C-alpha positions in Angstrom: 124.5 100.3 86.3 121.5 101.6 88.2 120.9 100.6 91.8 117.5 99.8 93.3 116.4 99.3 96.9 114.0 96.4 97.4 111.9 96.3 100.6 109.8 93.4 101.8 106.3 94.8 102.6 104.2 91.6 103.2 104.8 88.2 104.8 105.8 85.1 103.0 103.4 83.0 105.1 100.9 81.0 102.9 102.9 81.8 99.8 104.2 79.2 97.3 107.6 77.7 97.8 108.8 79.4 94.6 107.9 82.8 96.0 109.5 82.1 99.3 112.7 81.1 97.6 112.6 84.2 95.4 112.5 86.4 98.5 115.5 84.5 99.9 117.4 84.8 96.6 116.8 88.6 96.8 118.3 88.6 100.3 115.1 89.6 102.1 114.5 88.0 105.5 111.6 89.8 107.2 109.0 92.5 106.7 110.6 95.9 106.6 114.0 94.5 105.6 115.6 96.4 102.7 118.5 95.5 100.4 120.2 97.3 97.5 120.8 95.5 94.2 121.9 96.4 90.7 119.0 96.8 88.3 119.9 93.8 86.2 117.5 91.8 84.1 117.7 88.9 86.6 116.9 91.0 89.6 114.1 92.8 87.9 112.6 89.5 86.8 112.6 88.2 90.4 111.0 91.5 91.6 108.3 91.0 89.0 107.5 87.5 90.4 107.0 88.8 93.9 105.9 92.4 93.3 102.8 91.9 95.5 105.1 91.2 98.5 107.8 93.9 97.9 108.3 97.5 97.0 111.3 99.0 95.2 112.7 102.3 94.3 115.8 103.7 92.6 118.7 104.4 94.9 
């Protein structure tokens, strides 16, 4: 399965609780933090919900 690297670009301050929990579920803790995930449908759906806060690229 493909791998993607997700990086948090913007802060979670003043965001909805759902968006904050999505960032935590992705494993992101702070701005500039990156983590590698499999490109599954679940992960891609979470990225789509917070795409204004994160950036991603193929590993």
